[in-house]
TIMAR-609936 format. One line per field, with one value per residue (C-alpha): residue in three letters; x, y, z. Coordinates in nm, 2 decimals. Example, Ala and Ser with C-alpha at 12.3 -4.5 7.8 and 13.67 -1.06 7.14 Angstrom:
<pts>
residu <- [ALA|SER]
x <- [1.23|1.37]
y <- [-0.45|-0.11]
z <- [0.78|0.71]
</pts>
This chain:
<pts>
residu <- [UNK|UNK|UNK|UNK|UNK|UNK|UNK|UNK|UNK|UNK|UNK|UNK|UNK|UNK|UNK|UNK|UNK|UNK|UNK|UNK|UNK|UNK|UNK|UNK|UNK|UNK|UNK|UNK|UNK|UNK|UNK|UNK|UNK|UNK|UNK|UNK|UNK|UNK|UNK|UNK|UNK|UNK|UNK|UNK|UNK|UNK|UNK|UNK|UNK|UNK|UNK|UNK|UNK|UNK|UNK|UNK|UNK|UNK|UNK|UNK|UNK|UNK|UNK|UNK|UNK|UNK|UNK|UNK|UNK|UNK|UNK|UNK|UNK|UNK|UNK|UNK|UNK|UNK|UNK|UNK|UNK|UNK|UNK|UNK|UNK|UNK|UNK|UNK|UNK|UNK|UNK|UNK|UNK|UNK|UNK|UNK|UNK|UNK|UNK|UNK|UNK|UNK|UNK|UNK|UNK|UNK|UNK|UNK|UNK|UNK|UNK|UNK|UNK|UNK|UNK|UNK|UNK|UNK|UNK|UNK|UNK|UNK|UNK|UNK|UNK|UNK|UNK|UNK|UNK|UNK|UNK|UNK|UNK|UNK|UNK|UNK|UNK|UNK|UNK|UNK|UNK|UNK|UNK|UNK|UNK|UNK|UNK|UNK|UNK|UNK|UNK|UNK|UNK|UNK|UNK|UNK|UNK|UNK|UNK|UNK|UNK|UNK|UNK|UNK|UNK|UNK|UNK|UNK|UNK|UNK|UNK|UNK|UNK|UNK|UNK|UNK|UNK|UNK|UNK|UNK|UNK|UNK|UNK|UNK|UNK|UNK|UNK|UNK|UNK|UNK|UNK|UNK|UNK|UNK|UNK|UNK|UNK|UNK|UNK|UNK|UNK|UNK|UNK|UNK|UNK|UNK|UNK|UNK|UNK|UNK|UNK|UNK|UNK|UNK|UNK|UNK|UNK|UNK|UNK|UNK|UNK|UNK|UNK|UNK|UNK|UNK|UNK|UNK|UNK|UNK|UNK|UNK|UNK|UNK|UNK|UNK|UNK|UNK|UNK|UNK|UNK|UNK|UNK|UNK|UNK|UNK|UNK|UNK|UNK|UNK|UNK|UNK|UNK|UNK|UNK|UNK|UNK|UNK|UNK|UNK|UNK|UNK|UNK|UNK|UNK|UNK|UNK|UNK|UNK|UNK|UNK|UNK|UNK|UNK|UNK|UNK|UNK|UNK|UNK|UNK|UNK|UNK|UNK|UNK|UNK|UNK|UNK|UNK|UNK|UNK|UNK|UNK|UNK|UNK|UNK|UNK|UNK|UNK|UNK|UNK|UNK|UNK|UNK|UNK|UNK|UNK|UNK|UNK|UNK|UNK|UNK|UNK|UNK|UNK|UNK|UNK|UNK|UNK|UNK|UNK|UNK|UNK|UNK|UNK|UNK|UNK|UNK|UNK|UNK|UNK|UNK|UNK|UNK|UNK|UNK|UNK|UNK|UNK|UNK|UNK|UNK|UNK|UNK|UNK|UNK|UNK|UNK|UNK|UNK|UNK|UNK|UNK|UNK|UNK|UNK|UNK|UNK|UNK|UNK|UNK|UNK|UNK|UNK|UNK|UNK|UNK|UNK|UNK|UNK|UNK|UNK|UNK|UNK|UNK|UNK|UNK|UNK|UNK|UNK|UNK|UNK|UNK|UNK|UNK|UNK|UNK|UNK|UNK|UNK|UNK|UNK|UNK|UNK|UNK|UNK|UNK|UNK|UNK|UNK|UNK|UNK|UNK|UNK|UNK|UNK|UNK|UNK|UNK|UNK|UNK|UNK|UNK|UNK|UNK|UNK|UNK|UNK|UNK|UNK|UNK|UNK|UNK|UNK|UNK|UNK|UNK|UNK|UNK|UNK|UNK|UNK|UNK|UNK|UNK|UNK|UNK|UNK|UNK|UNK|UNK|UNK|UNK|UNK|UNK|UNK|UNK|UNK|UNK|UNK|UNK|UNK|UNK|UNK|UNK|UNK|UNK|UNK|UNK|UNK|UNK|UNK|UNK|UNK|UNK|UNK|UNK|UNK|UNK|UNK|UNK|UNK|UNK|UNK|UNK|UNK|UNK|UNK|UNK|UNK|UNK|UNK|UNK|UNK|UNK|UNK|UNK|UNK|UNK|UNK|UNK|UNK|UNK|UNK|UNK|UNK|UNK|UNK|UNK|UNK|UNK|UNK|UNK|UNK|UNK|UNK|UNK|UNK|UNK|UNK|UNK|UNK|UNK|UNK|UNK|UNK|UNK|UNK|UNK|UNK|UNK|UNK|UNK|UNK|UNK|UNK|UNK|UNK|UNK|UNK|UNK|UNK|UNK|UNK|UNK|UNK|UNK|UNK|UNK|UNK|UNK|UNK|UNK|UNK|UNK|UNK|UNK|UNK|UNK|UNK|UNK|UNK|UNK|UNK|UNK|UNK|UNK|UNK|UNK|UNK|UNK|UNK|UNK|UNK|UNK|UNK|UNK|UNK|UNK|UNK|UNK|UNK|UNK|UNK|UNK|UNK|UNK|UNK|UNK|UNK|UNK|UNK|UNK|UNK|UNK|UNK|UNK|UNK|UNK|UNK|UNK|UNK|UNK|UNK|UNK|UNK|UNK|UNK|UNK|UNK|UNK|UNK|UNK|UNK|UNK|UNK|UNK|UNK|UNK|UNK|UNK|UNK|UNK|UNK|UNK|UNK]
x <- [0.00|0.12|0.25|0.07|-0.27|-0.51|-0.53|-0.87|-0.90|-0.94|-1.08|-1.40|-1.39|-1.45|-1.72|-1.90|-1.95|-2.12|-2.42|-2.65|-2.50|-2.62|-2.94|-3.20|-3.22|-2.89|-2.86|-3.07|-2.85|-2.57|-2.62|-2.50|-2.19|-1.96|-1.66|-1.57|-1.85|-1.70|-1.79|-1.83|-1.73|-1.83|-1.52|-1.27|-1.37|-1.37|-1.24|-1.36|-1.45|-1.14|-1.32|-1.61|-1.52|-1.91|-1.70|-1.53|-1.87|-1.67|-1.55|-1.19|-1.12|-0.96|-0.99|-0.72|-0.61|-0.65|-0.57|-0.66|-0.91|-1.18|-1.54|-1.82|-2.10|-2.31|-2.09|-2.04|-2.41|-2.50|-2.14|-2.10|-2.24|-2.26|-2.17|-2.29|-2.09|-2.19|-2.13|-1.87|-1.66|-1.69|-1.54|-1.26|-1.17|-1.16|-1.10|-0.98|-0.82|-1.20|-1.34|-1.10|-1.08|-1.42|-1.31|-1.12|-1.44|-1.72|-1.69|-2.02|-2.11|-1.93|-2.07|-2.43|-2.40|-2.19|-2.39|-2.76|-2.51|-2.47|-2.78|-2.83|-2.38|-2.35|-2.16|-1.80|-1.63|-1.76|-1.67|-1.32|-1.28|-1.41|-1.14|-0.87|-0.59|-0.75|-0.82|-0.66|-0.39|-0.46|-0.39|-0.56|-0.84|-0.87|-0.87|-1.10|-1.30|-1.34|-1.39|-1.73|-1.83|-1.80|-2.02|-2.27|-2.34|-2.43|-2.71|-2.96|-3.07|-2.82|-2.86|-2.50|-2.47|-2.31|-2.13|-1.93|-2.13|-2.47|-2.53|-2.52|-2.85|-3.03|-3.34|-3.53|-3.64|-3.48|-3.67|-3.86|-3.74|-3.87|-4.02|-3.93|-4.24|-4.51|-4.58|-4.23|-4.32|-4.65|-4.40|-4.15|-4.11|-3.91|-3.74|-3.42|-3.61|-3.91|-3.68|-3.52|-3.86|-3.88|-3.56|-3.59|-3.95|-3.80|-3.56|-3.73|-4.04|-4.14|-4.24|-4.56|-4.69|-4.58|-4.70|-5.01|-4.97|-4.82|-5.12|-5.07|-4.73|-4.70|-4.99|-4.76|-4.53|-4.71|-4.77|-4.40|-4.37|-4.68|-4.50|-4.13|-4.10|-4.08|-3.75|-3.64|-3.73|-3.40|-3.56|-3.83|-3.65|-3.50|-3.85|-3.87|-3.59|-3.66|-3.99|-3.93|-3.60|-3.90|-4.21|-3.93|-3.73|-4.07|-4.17|-4.40|-4.30|-4.06|-4.18|-4.20|-4.61|-4.81|-4.85|-4.45|-4.42|-4.60|-4.38|-4.09|-4.03|-4.13|-3.88|-3.56|-3.33|-3.54|-3.48|-3.12|-3.11|-3.24|-3.04|-2.76|-2.87|-2.86|-2.58|-2.36|-2.42|-2.78|-2.79|-2.71|-2.99|-3.22|-3.16|-3.18|-3.53|-3.61|-3.55|-3.79|-4.07|-3.99|-3.98|-3.84|-3.77|-3.50|-3.23|-3.29|-3.23|-2.87|-2.79|-2.90|-2.66|-2.38|-2.20|-2.16|-2.17|-1.88|-1.80|-2.03|-2.32|-2.14|-2.09|-2.43|-2.53|-2.22|-2.39|-2.77|-2.70|-2.44|-2.72|-2.96|-2.74|-2.70|-2.36|-2.25|-2.51|-2.34|-2.02|-2.13|-2.28|-1.94|-1.75|-2.03|-1.99|-1.56|-1.59|-1.77|-1.61|-1.87|-1.77|-1.69|-1.32|-1.48|-1.58|-1.26|-1.12|-1.35|-1.29|-0.94|-0.93|-1.13|-0.92|-0.85|-1.23|-1.56|-1.42|-1.04|-1.23|-1.26|-0.92|-0.58|-0.46|-0.77|-0.92|-0.54|-0.63|-0.96|-0.86|-0.59|-0.92|-1.13|-0.89|-0.83|-1.26|-1.24|-0.97|-1.07|-1.40|-1.22|-1.37|-1.10|-1.35|-1.09|-0.81|-0.84|-0.79|-0.51|-0.37|-0.45|-0.22|0.07|0.05|-0.04|0.26|0.06|-0.18|0.04|0.12|-0.18|-0.32|-0.04|0.28|0.00|0.02|0.20|0.48|0.28|0.00|0.28|0.42|0.01|0.00|0.35|0.21|-0.13|0.04|0.30|0.04|-0.17|-0.20|-0.32|-0.04|0.21|0.58|0.75|0.45|0.44|0.86|0.74|0.50|0.69|0.97|0.66|0.59|0.96|1.04|0.75|0.80|1.20|1.11|0.98|1.24|1.40|1.08|1.00|1.35|1.28|1.03|1.18|1.42|1.14|0.98|1.32|1.43|1.01|0.96|0.72|0.62|0.69|0.63|0.93|0.78|0.62|1.00|1.14|0.88|0.97|1.39|1.33|1.08|1.39|1.68|1.47|1.37|1.77|1.94|1.62|1.35|1.58|1.85|1.64|1.44|1.81|1.81|1.47|1.56|1.85|1.71|1.39|1.64|1.81|1.45|1.50|1.24|1.17|0.94|0.75|0.81|0.64|0.81|1.07|0.86|0.69|1.00|1.11|0.78|0.89|1.22|1.08|0.80|1.10|1.31|1.01|0.99|1.34|1.34|0.99|1.11|1.49|1.30|1.04|1.26|1.51|1.26|1.03|1.11|1.03|0.95|0.76|0.48|0.59|0.64|0.25|0.07|-0.29|-0.43|-0.50|-0.58|-0.22|0.00|0.02|-0.31|-0.58|-0.92|-1.30|-1.57|-1.92|-2.12|-2.44|-2.75|-2.47|-2.29|-1.93|-1.66|-1.31|-0.93|-0.62|-0.40|-0.03|0.23|0.20|0.24|0.06|-0.30|-0.50|-0.85|-0.98|-0.88|-0.95|-0.58|-0.57|-0.27|-0.24|-0.29|-0.54|-0.89|-0.98|-0.60|-0.60|-0.88|-0.89|-0.57|-0.42|-0.89|-0.92|-1.19|-1.51|-1.38|-1.56|-1.41|-1.49|-1.48|-1.50|-1.79|-1.79|-2.02|-1.79|-1.99|-1.90|-2.00|-1.93|-1.81|-1.77|-1.43|-1.55|-1.16|-0.80|-0.53|-0.16|-0.14|0.10|0.08]
y <- [0.03|0.33|0.58|0.89|0.96|1.11|1.50|1.69|1.64|1.31|1.25|1.50|1.30|0.99|1.13|1.18|0.82|0.76|0.54|0.65|0.38|0.13|-0.01|0.05|-0.34|-0.36|-0.13|-0.31|-0.62|-0.36|-0.17|-0.45|-0.47|-0.24|-0.12|-0.35|-0.58|-0.98|-1.18|-1.54|-1.66|-2.01|-2.03|-1.79|-1.82|-1.51|-1.25|-0.80|-0.59|-0.37|-0.04|0.00|0.22|0.36|0.49|0.17|-0.01|-0.27|-0.36|-0.42|-0.72|-0.91|-1.27|-1.53|-1.66|-1.39|-0.98|-0.70|-0.89|-0.65|-0.76|-0.54|-0.50|-0.73|-1.04|-0.95|-0.86|-1.25|-1.45|-1.28|-1.39|-1.10|-1.19|-1.10|-0.93|-1.28|-1.51|-1.77|-1.72|-1.33|-1.34|-1.58|-1.33|-1.01|-1.16|-1.54|-1.49|-1.42|-1.72|-1.93|-1.86|-1.98|-2.28|-2.41|-2.33|-2.39|-2.63|-2.68|-2.35|-2.23|-2.57|-2.48|-2.12|-2.23|-2.54|-2.26|-2.04|-2.19|-2.43|-2.72|-2.72|-2.72|-3.06|-3.16|-3.15|-2.74|-2.71|-2.82|-2.63|-2.28|-2.36|-2.49|-2.34|-2.02|-2.11|-2.41|-2.66|-2.94|-3.11|-2.86|-2.94|-3.30|-3.19|-2.97|-3.13|-3.40|-3.19|-3.05|-3.42|-3.48|-3.17|-3.29|-3.60|-3.47|-3.26|-3.42|-3.14|-3.22|-3.47|-3.60|-3.77|-4.04|-3.89|-3.62|-3.46|-3.46|-3.20|-3.16|-3.02|-2.87|-2.84|-2.61|-2.83|-3.20|-3.52|-3.76|-4.16|-4.32|-4.66|-4.60|-4.63|-4.47|-4.22|-4.06|-3.98|-3.78|-3.60|-3.52|-3.15|-3.13|-3.28|-3.43|-3.56|-3.77|-3.90|-4.07|-4.17|-4.41|-4.52|-4.62|-4.77|-4.93|-5.02|-5.14|-5.30|-5.65|-5.55|-5.72|-5.44|-5.16|-5.27|-5.32|-4.93|-4.82|-4.58|-4.43|-4.35|-4.24|-4.01|-3.87|-3.78|-3.67|-3.39|-3.31|-3.30|-3.06|-2.87|-2.78|-2.40|-2.42|-2.27|-2.57|-2.84|-3.03|-3.13|-3.26|-3.51|-3.61|-3.72|-3.91|-4.14|-4.19|-4.33|-4.49|-4.63|-4.75|-4.85|-5.14|-5.23|-5.38|-5.51|-5.28|-5.09|-4.87|-4.56|-4.16|-4.14|-3.91|-3.68|-3.63|-3.69|-3.39|-3.14|-3.21|-3.06|-3.26|-3.09|-3.30|-2.98|-2.84|-3.19|-3.21|-2.86|-2.99|-3.33|-3.11|-3.02|-3.28|-3.51|-3.66|-4.01|-3.97|-3.82|-4.18|-4.33|-4.02|-4.03|-4.44|-4.35|-4.04|-4.24|-4.52|-4.29|-4.07|-4.35|-4.28|-3.90|-4.07|-3.95|-3.60|-3.61|-3.78|-3.51|-3.30|-3.42|-3.48|-3.12|-3.12|-3.46|-3.64|-3.94|-4.19|-3.98|-4.05|-4.44|-4.43|-4.26|-4.42|-4.76|-4.71|-4.64|-4.93|-5.13|-4.96|-5.09|-4.72|-4.70|-4.51|-4.21|-4.14|-4.14|-3.89|-3.67|-3.64|-3.58|-3.27|-3.13|-3.14|-3.02|-2.71|-2.67|-2.70|-2.98|-2.89|-2.94|-3.25|-3.38|-3.39|-3.50|-3.84|-3.85|-3.90|-4.12|-4.32|-4.24|-4.67|-4.74|-4.74|-4.35|-4.48|-4.31|-3.98|-3.99|-3.91|-3.54|-3.36|-3.46|-3.31|-2.97|-2.93|-3.02|-2.70|-2.52|-2.55|-2.46|-2.16|-2.09|-2.15|-1.93|-1.64|-1.69|-1.61|-1.90|-2.10|-2.48|-2.66|-2.76|-3.07|-3.17|-2.86|-3.13|-3.42|-3.32|-3.21|-3.53|-3.81|-3.96|-4.17|-3.95|-3.69|-4.08|-4.23|-3.95|-3.83|-4.09|-4.18|-3.79|-3.73|-3.53|-3.20|-3.24|-3.22|-2.91|-2.74|-2.94|-2.74|-2.45|-2.44|-2.55|-2.30|-2.04|-2.17|-1.93|-2.21|-2.25|-2.10|-2.07|-2.35|-2.60|-2.49|-2.61|-2.89|-2.98|-2.90|-3.13|-3.43|-3.33|-3.31|-3.60|-3.81|-3.62|-3.48|-3.35|-3.09|-2.98|-2.72|-2.59|-2.54|-2.45|-2.15|-2.06|-2.01|-1.85|-1.61|-1.53|-1.46|-1.19|-1.03|-0.69|-0.57|-0.15|-0.06|0.26|0.31|0.27|-0.08|-0.16|-0.06|-0.19|-0.59|-0.48|-0.46|-0.77|-0.98|-0.82|-0.89|-1.24|-1.36|-1.13|-1.20|-1.45|-1.74|-1.71|-1.74|-2.05|-2.26|-2.22|-2.33|-2.62|-2.75|-2.65|-2.92|-3.16|-3.23|-3.30|-3.63|-3.91|-3.71|-3.88|-3.78|-3.45|-3.20|-2.93|-3.04|-3.04|-2.75|-2.57|-2.73|-2.66|-2.29|-2.37|-2.44|-2.09|-1.82|-2.00|-2.02|-1.65|-1.60|-1.68|-1.54|-1.20|-1.24|-1.29|-1.05|-0.71|-0.86|-0.81|-0.49|-0.15|0.12|0.46|0.78|0.81|1.06|1.21|1.05|1.22|1.07|1.14|0.71|0.49|0.38|0.31|0.63|0.80|0.83|0.66|0.80|0.55|0.47|0.18|0.19|0.23|0.30|0.63|0.73|0.55|0.68|0.43|0.51|0.24|0.21|-0.05|-0.37|-0.35|-0.12|-0.13|0.08|-0.01|0.24|0.54|0.40|0.29|-0.04|-0.28|-0.23|-0.60|-0.63|-0.76|-0.42|-0.27|-0.52|-0.38|0.02|0.00|0.20|0.28|0.66|0.90|0.83|0.44|0.17|-0.08|-0.46|-0.48|-0.77|-0.85|-1.11|-1.32|-1.42|-1.18|-0.81|-0.50|-0.27|0.12|0.38|0.62|0.93|1.09|1.08|1.31|1.16|1.08|1.33|1.68]
z <- [-0.01|-0.08|0.21|-0.02|0.03|-0.19|-0.26|-0.20|-0.55|-0.57|-0.21|-0.39|-0.69|-0.49|-0.26|-0.56|-0.62|-0.31|-0.17|-0.46|-0.69|-0.44|-0.46|-0.19|-0.15|-0.10|0.11|0.38|0.34|0.38|0.70|0.97|0.82|0.89|0.98|1.33|1.25|1.24|1.02|0.89|0.51|0.44|0.32|0.39|0.74|1.05|0.93|1.08|0.85|0.83|0.66|0.42|0.04|-0.11|-0.38|-0.46|-0.37|-0.17|0.22|0.32|0.56|0.73|0.76|0.89|0.63|0.38|0.52|0.32|0.15|-0.07|-0.13|-0.39|-0.15|-0.35|-0.31|0.04|0.14|-0.01|0.13|0.49|0.74|1.01|1.36|1.72|1.95|2.23|1.92|2.03|1.68|1.74|2.09|1.99|1.68|1.88|2.28|2.35|2.67|2.82|2.59|2.70|3.04|3.03|2.79|3.12|3.41|3.21|2.87|2.94|2.91|2.62|2.40|2.52|2.36|2.00|1.96|2.03|1.82|1.53|1.54|1.27|1.21|1.55|1.45|1.64|1.29|1.23|1.68|1.63|1.36|1.49|1.78|1.64|1.57|1.65|2.05|2.09|1.99|1.86|2.13|2.39|2.18|2.29|2.63|2.62|2.41|2.68|2.91|2.76|2.65|3.03|3.14|2.83|2.95|3.27|3.13|3.01|2.75|2.59|2.25|2.15|1.83|1.75|1.41|1.40|1.10|1.30|1.48|1.87|1.99|2.32|2.43|2.62|2.88|2.97|2.76|2.98|2.98|2.71|2.59|2.27|2.16|1.98|2.21|2.17|1.81|1.91|2.13|1.86|1.80|1.48|1.18|1.35|1.68|1.39|1.27|1.64|1.69|1.39|1.40|1.81|1.67|1.48|1.67|2.00|1.87|1.68|1.31|1.29|1.61|1.32|1.10|1.24|1.42|1.05|0.99|1.26|1.23|0.87|0.96|1.24|0.97|0.77|0.99|1.11|0.70|0.67|0.87|0.76|0.62|0.22|0.24|0.40|0.23|0.22|0.57|0.39|0.19|0.45|0.61|0.34|0.33|0.69|0.62|0.32|0.51|0.80|0.57|0.41|0.75|0.88|0.54|0.37|0.03|0.03|-0.03|0.08|0.06|-0.11|0.17|0.12|-0.25|-0.26|-0.05|-0.29|-0.62|-0.93|-1.21|-1.16|-1.22|-0.85|-0.72|-0.76|-0.58|-0.25|-0.32|-0.24|0.06|0.22|0.47|0.22|0.32|0.28|-0.12|-0.28|-0.12|-0.13|-0.51|-0.56|-0.41|-0.64|-0.93|-0.80|-0.83|-1.16|-1.36|-1.74|-1.60|-1.38|-1.68|-1.62|-1.26|-1.23|-1.53|-1.30|-1.04|-1.26|-1.27|-0.90|-0.79|-0.63|-0.37|-0.30|-0.54|-0.80|-0.73|-0.69|-0.98|-1.25|-1.06|-1.21|-1.55|-1.54|-1.42|-1.64|-1.99|-2.04|-1.94|-2.21|-2.19|-1.84|-2.05|-2.35|-2.04|-1.86|-2.18|-2.27|-1.94|-1.93|-2.25|-2.14|-1.80|-1.62|-1.30|-0.98|-0.87|-0.68|-0.98|-1.13|-0.85|-0.83|-1.21|-1.20|-0.92|-1.10|-1.41|-1.46|-1.47|-1.68|-1.78|-1.93|-2.25|-2.15|-1.93|-2.01|-2.15|-2.23|-1.80|-1.71|-1.86|-1.73|-1.43|-1.44|-1.62|-1.38|-1.10|-1.27|-1.26|-0.94|-0.79|-1.05|-0.90|-0.50|-0.39|-0.35|-0.34|-0.54|-0.23|-0.29|-0.66|-0.64|-0.34|-0.60|-0.92|-0.65|-0.42|-0.63|-0.83|-1.04|-1.18|-1.47|-1.52|-1.65|-1.78|-1.98|-2.06|-2.37|-2.47|-2.83|-2.87|-2.97|-2.70|-2.44|-2.61|-2.54|-2.18|-2.10|-2.20|-2.06|-1.71|-1.71|-1.83|-1.51|-1.23|-0.97|-0.90|-0.71|-0.83|-0.57|-0.69|-1.03|-1.07|-0.90|-1.13|-1.48|-1.28|-1.27|-1.63|-1.77|-1.60|-1.82|-2.17|-2.15|-2.49|-2.27|-2.10|-2.31|-2.37|-2.02|-1.97|-2.24|-2.09|-1.70|-1.89|-2.02|-1.75|-1.49|-1.83|-1.73|-1.63|-1.45|-1.34|-0.92|-0.72|-0.52|-0.16|-0.25|-0.40|-0.09|0.13|-0.05|0.01|0.41|0.41|0.21|0.46|0.76|0.64|0.56|0.87|1.13|1.07|0.92|1.16|1.43|1.22|1.19|1.52|1.64|1.41|1.62|1.99|1.85|1.73|2.04|2.21|1.96|1.83|1.52|1.36|1.71|1.75|1.67|1.79|1.52|1.20|1.28|1.26|0.94|0.77|0.90|0.75|0.38|0.39|0.50|0.21|-0.07|0.05|0.04|-0.36|-0.46|-0.31|-0.45|-0.85|-0.81|-0.66|-1.01|-1.22|-1.08|-1.24|-1.01|-1.08|-0.97|-1.22|-1.31|-1.68|-1.75|-2.05|-1.99|-2.34|-2.27|-1.94|-1.86|-1.53|-1.34|-1.44|-1.28|-1.53|-1.47|-1.63|-1.63|-1.62|-1.78|-1.51|-1.22|-1.04|-1.26|-1.15|-1.03|-0.98|-0.99|-1.22|-1.03|-1.02|-0.95|-0.55|-0.58|-0.41|-0.17|-0.26|0.00|-0.22|-0.55|-0.63|-0.76|-1.00|-1.36|-1.31|-1.24|-1.45|-1.39|-1.43|-1.75|-1.91|-1.89|-2.00|-2.36|-2.32|-2.48|-2.37|-2.56|-2.58|-2.43|-2.20|-2.11|-1.69|-1.54|-1.25|-1.00|-1.15|-1.39|-1.67|-1.81|-1.82|-2.08|-1.92|-2.07|-2.02|-1.92|-1.87|-1.82|-1.67|-1.48|-1.17|-1.14|-1.31]
</pts>
């Protein structure tokens, strides 16, 4: 970030684009998103809003893993959940000492608060994610969790599931001892309790007795389904599955009944969206049930699920197509989705892991190129959901061989170019990937060496201030952090038994991080060209200019395009290497530029004015 603050004129220009550019409905959603508020993103976790820029229409948020991250208003309003000051995750972020003290004195009370605040998200896995490593180290979490479980078992209002992925519940009143009979079902409130009551009935009662009570049991189940809000149709799906499996267990036809069927969508595409809301373990069983109900339309449901299917659900889809003798149809559908890049990273992971099975024909080089494209798409969307695919490509030693061993020389050159140009891997990971490709096809070695040579000589423009900042960071790493890390390694090694020596492992991991950052900084500093942005004409949008533009239907916006490391969203400063910067470069007053949007589309903007950043 530049040390220089914008001039009064620039501040006035920015202020002209105020909240009037934002529609009232969006403004209502943005009200709680104010500086100091703690929020949660499903991928990036918890963070604190640092600032709010009405001119740029963006928030600056310090997530734990993404410091100083900028988010546009509309995307933020859709993806962020604001946490109250009392919320346990907000307290972990802002007052860790106080909540750690409570954890030691009142573990049961802390978990009670967390369960009530998380609701259906209050699984053991989710709680561990919230506490580790932000409040507890992994070893300390185990001690705390054991103490918390002891406290929960003493309080009969806690309902503790056997699975880590099922939610813990805290009841308003302690339940009375039940026998597992039909009375339990009559008193059950909520879908979860109804399903538990069905399971108890099946376990504790004879099938013959249950058959005689089936009409009453199904009436109670149907009534519970009718109470579910339309916005939570996934709960109806779970209830329909439980009813069907209960019926089958007591010797009756395995079907959900007309009432619950009537509450579920009949259109396969909408039904597929319901399937995605179910727990992973229930998805295959539910789609098999729906396939029986849909009859010949089952293929429409399964094809609608394909773009996001993975794991056991993908296994179930494959088994169904094979059983129906329609494996070629499934292969064609997958091939089409891959070519259109309309697949979720987890689906690509499943295909990679099943590369030697029925789908060999759509594997090979094409699957590898698709994996690269999907990784880049997820990265550009700023939703890093593709970590499993990213890690699979780097860690599965046989994957590249199996997919690319039979590739022709010209094909490998195309693949190498795509891998070199990919933005999905950091520099050291990309070198490792290139090494694997060269080992498999030595003839591309000269091509990789040539590209690296070109890359090493390419330069980019930065401000003198940001260049000095990088030099100071490098100096600190070389003179302070690396020597301190070496001492840590030596001390940790003295503890002995390196296989179980966590301190040694942690110190070695830090060593790798430091050496990696040192190499990155050295490479960047050599290639950087410092400038003070003087002497820019200002006749076209360029590095060192202030550009005013307008998108149809919106108020004018103004940005300052500076160097590769110069980014200050609060003051309207962007790097020329950003997507917006690249779209504006070389545009003249009166011309149009296609600016990227959060959703992956384009907005046409007209250039209103251009002037030098420094007169």
